[in-house]
Structures are given as C-alpha cells and as structure tokens.
C-alpha positions in Angstrom: 9.3 20.5 20.4 7.9 24.0 20.3 10.8 24.9 17.8 10.3 21.9 15.8 6.9 22.5 15.5 7.7 25.8 14.3 10.4 24.8 12.2 8.7 21.9 10.3 6.2 24.0 8.3 9.1 25.8 6.9 10.9 22.8 6.1 8.2 20.7 4.7 7.1 24.0 2.6 11.0 23.5 0.9 10.8 19.7 0.7 7.7 20.2 -1.3 9.7 22.7 -3.5 11.9 20.7 -4.5 9.3 18.0 -5.6 8.3 19.0 -9.1 8.1 15.5 -10.3 5.2 13.5 -8.1 4.9 9.8 -8.4 2.0 8.4 -9.6 2.0 5.4 -8.0 3.7 4.8 -4.4 3.7 1.1 -2.7 4.6 1.5 1.0 5.8 -1.1 3.1 4.3 0.0 6.8 7.2 -1.8 9.3 7.9 -1.2 12.7 4.0 -1.3 14.3 5.3 -4.1 16.7 8.6 -2.4 17.4 6.7 1.3 18.5 4.7 -0.7 20.4 7.1 -2.4 22.7 9.3 0.5 22.7 6.9 2.4 24.7 5.8 -0.8 26.6 2.2 -0.7 25.2 0.4 -3.6 23.5 1.4 -5.1 20.3 -2.4 -4.3 19.5 -2.0 -0.8 20.4 1.1 -0.2 18.1 -1.4 -2.0 14.6 -3.5 0.6 16.3 -1.6 3.5 16.2 -0.1 2.4 12.3 -3.9 2.3 11.3 -4.3 6.1 12.2 -1.4 6.9 10.8 -2.7 5.3 7.4 -5.5 7.5 7.7 -3.5 10.8 8.6 -1.4 10.0 5.2 -4.4 9.7 3.1 -4.5 13.6 3.7 -1.1 14.2 2.2 -1.8 11.7 -0.8 -4.2 14.0 -1.9 -2.9 17.0 -1.0 0.1 16.0 -3.4 -2.3 14.8 -6.1 -0.7 11.5 -5.8 -3.0 8.9 -7.8 -2.7 5.1 -6.5 -1.7 3.8 -2.7 -0.4 0.5 -2.7 -0.1 -0.4 1.3 2.0 -3.6 2.5 -0.4 -4.2 5.2 -0.6 -8.1 5.9 1.7 -10.9 4.2 0.7 -14.2 3.4 4.5 -14.8 6.0 2.3 -13.0 8.1 0.5 -16.0 9.0 2.8 -17.7 10.9 2.9 -15.1 14.2 0.9 -16.1 17.1 -2.6 -16.5 16.5 -3.5 -14.2 19.0 -1.9 -11.3 17.2 -3.0 -12.4 13.9 -7.0 -12.3 14.7 -6.3 -8.8 16.6 -5.0 -7.8 13.1 -7.9 -9.4 11.0 -10.4 -7.6 13.7 -9.0 -4.1 13.0 -9.0 -4.8 9.3 -12.7 -5.3 9.6 -13.2 -2.3 11.5 -11.3 -0.2 9.0 -12.7 -1.4 6.0 -16.3 -0.9 7.8 -15.5 2.8 8.5 -14.7 3.1 4.6 -18.6 3.2 4.2 -19.1 6.0 6.0 -15.7 7.9 6.0 -16.5 11.1 5.0 -12.6 11.7 3.3 -13.5 8.5 1.1 -16.3 10.6 -0.8 -14.7 13.6 -0.5 -11.8 12.8 -2.0 -13.4 10.3 -4.1 -11.2 7.2 -3.0 -11.3 3.9 -4.6 -10.4 1.2 -2.4 -9.3 -2.3 -3.1 -8.1 -5.2 -2.1 -4.4 -6.9 -3.2 -4.1 -10.3 -2.4 -5.2 -13.9 -1.9 -8.8 -13.6 -0.7 -9.1 -17.1 -0.3 -6.6 -16.8 2.5 -9.3 -14.5 4.6 -11.6 -14.9 7.3 -15.2 -15.1 6.1 -16.5 -11.8 8.0 -13.1 -9.8 7.1 -13.5 -10.7 3.7 -17.5 -9.6 3.4 -15.9 -5.7 5.2 -13.3 -5.9 2.5 -16.0 -6.1 -0.7 -18.5 -4.0 1.0 -15.8 -1.2 1.1 -14.7 -2.0 -2.4 -18.5 -2.2 -3.8 -18.9 1.2 -1.5 -16.2 2.7 -3.8 -16.3 1.7 -7.0 -17.1 4.1 -9.0 -14.8 6.5 -7.5 -12.0 8.1 -9.4 -10.0 10.5 -7.2 -7.5 8.6 -6.4 -6.6 4.7 -5.3 -6.3 3.0 -2.1 -5.1 -0.5 -2.7 -4.9 -2.7 0.6 -2.6 -5.6 0.1 -3.5 -8.6 2.6 -2.6 -11.7 2.4 -0.2 -10.8 -0.1 2.9 -12.3 -1.1 5.1 -11.4 -4.9 5.7 -15.0 -5.8 1.7 -16.2 -4.5 0.7 -13.5 -6.8 2.6 -14.5 -10.0 1.5 -18.5 -8.8 -1.9 -17.6 -9.0 -1.8 -15.8 -12.1 0.1 -18.7 -13.8 -3.2 -20.9 -12.7 -5.6 -18.6 -14.0 -4.1 -17.9 -17.2 -3.4 -21.7 -17.6 -7.1 -22.4 -16.6 -8.4 -19.9 -19.6 -6.3 -21.6 -22.0 -8.0 -24.8 -21.6 -11.1 -23.4 -21.5 -10.2 -22.1 -24.5 -11.4 -18.7 -23.6 -7.9 -17.4 -24.9 -5.3 -18.9 -27.3 -1.6 -19.6 -26.0 0.2 -17.3 -28.3 -2.0 -14.2 -27.2 -0.3 -14.5 -23.9 1.8 -11.4 -23.8 3.0 -9.2 -21.0 -0.2 -6.7 -20.6 -2.2 -9.8 -20.4 -0.2 -11.4 -17.8 -0.1 -8.1 -16.0 -3.8 -7.9 -16.4 -3.9 -11.7 -14.4 -1.6 -10.5 -11.7 -4.4 -7.9 -10.1 -7.6 -9.2 -11.2 -8.0 -6.7 -13.6 -7.8 -3.7 -10.8 -5.3 -1.5 -13.2 -2.8 -1.2 -10.9 -0.1 1.2 -12.7 3.9 0.6 -12.9 5.5 1.5 -9.2 7.1 4.9 -9.3 8.3 4.5 -5.7 8.7 2.0 -3.1 8.7 3.4 0.6 10.0 1.3 3.8 9.8 2.4 7.0 11.2 0.8 10.5 14.6 1.0 9.1 14.4 -2.2 7.4 16.5 -2.6 3.6 14.7 -4.9 1.9 11.5 -4.6 0.0 10.1 -8.2 0.5 9.0 -9.1 -2.8 6.5 -6.4 -3.2 4.7 -5.9 -6.3 8.0 -7.5 -7.9 6.1 -7.7 -11.3 4.8 -3.9 -10.9 7.8 -2.2 -9.2 11.2 -4.3 -9.8 9.9 -5.0 -13.3 9.8 -1.4 -13.8 12.8 -0.2 -11.3 11.0 1.8 -9.7 12.9 4.1 -6.9 13.0 2.7 -3.5 13.3 4.9 -0.2 14.2 3.5 3.0 13.8 5.5 6.3 14.3 4.6 10.1 10.8 6.2 11.5 8.3 3.1 12.5 5.5 3.3 10.7 3.1 5.2 13.5 5.6 7.8 13.5 6.1 8.6 9.8 6.0 12.4 8.9 5.1 14.4 6.3 8.5 15.1 5.9 9.6 11.7 5.2 6.9 11.2 2.6 8.6 14.4 0.9 12.0 12.8 1.2 10.7 10.0 -0.7 9.4 11.8 -3.5 12.5 14.0 -3.6 14.8 10.6 -4.2 11.8 9.8 -7.1 12.4 13.0 -8.3 16.0 13.2 -8.2 16.1 10.2 -10.2 13.5 11.3 -12.6 16.1 14.6 -13.5 18.7 12.6 -13.7 17.6 10.4 -16.7 16.1 13.6 -18.2 
C-alpha cells in the first residue's frame, strides 16, 4: 500500500503526459455502488453515499484537466423498479447533495453550472424543488457544466422531445418544414446546450452503455471506456486511462 501511494502520482503524471487531446464532454455511468456495499457488508445507502463522495472528489480532477462538460447517469427510469426503500433513500441523498450545492465553495470557485437532465415529472416535489434551487443558484456560472441525469432514459428522452415538437407545430409556433437536426437536439435537452459526447465511461465491469444520451453519444460516435472498479473506487488514474483511449482515437483519425 505504501509503495502504491508512492508510485501512483508518477503514474498519473505519465498518463497525463499521454493525454494530449482532452475531451470537451464526458458522460459517466456510475455503476457499482450497490455491489461495493455488498462486498463490504454495509448498507446499500452507504454504498450510494460513498459514490456521491466520489463524485465530489472527481470535480477537482475534472477542473484540473480542463474538461468543460460532465454528465452523470445518477438515476435511470428503470431504477424506479428497485425496492421503494432504496429509491426513497436515493432521493433523500440527491436532495441533500443538490442543497449542498448552494453553499459548496468549489461550485463558486470553479463557477460550476448545475443542470438536471431527465423527466422532471417523475421526481417527488421536495427533490424537484432542490434541483430547481441548485440550477437557479448556478445559472450564470460558466466555468464548467455539471449535468445530473435523474429519472433519465434515452428512449423516454426522445419521446418527450417528439411530444414537445408536435405541440409546438400544432400551436403554430414552428412550421413543420423547420424541423431539422439542430431543432431536435434543442428539444431533446430542453435548450440546455449540451454538446456532443466525446467519451462515455462506465464503471463496475459492465460492458454496455444502457442507452445513455443516444443522440449525443451514439449519434456522434463517441469513444467508450469500460473499467472494473466500482464507482466508489474510481481513481484519477482510471479517468486518465479513459481519456487516453479518447486521445488515441483522435490521433488515429488525424
């Protein structure tokens, strides 16, 4: 362990030297909180809290590397099928973290703009209120952008956008022939200005992207990096290895 703590900074520096191309937008599927808790014999909610702590730690790495956009897959529409107690505990944790944003020094220091991506109609009122408060408090920030995917599903996102576009056409707000790629992209994310995804990272040794941001990721052929560590055990080294995959892809195309 002592040897690892000594060697790890040098290996981080070595990896960082290899990453000449830094992605603008990274999307992360934070998988493994429950398996992490099970492996340690602790409550599931403690595993989720450890994952939330890791997310906060990652903000420092992201700022240091100059990444502009991070989108975190925190709770999918399929997750509503979990035990209700676990869902309630997760929502309570999300509410706590969104409210912490109001006083988090890093949010103001790094000028982080926080936005939710997902179906707001599926969230309980108290959580939605915390989300809105965090978005309102950070709406003028432009240092980098932290997008939290809650009650999110790739197919559901497309359905909701199609409904909104059809409603606008029916109300005479836009002509039918004005619908193009840019307009669809605008409606998909409520005008939040999410750029194409350059790199998807999934932790927890799962080899699938779970239909995460299909328009921005699959539609733009983003690089994908799967890694074994559960999300609470994710390290800066793992992030740099993922960025190296993106860098290698960019250089091969050049």
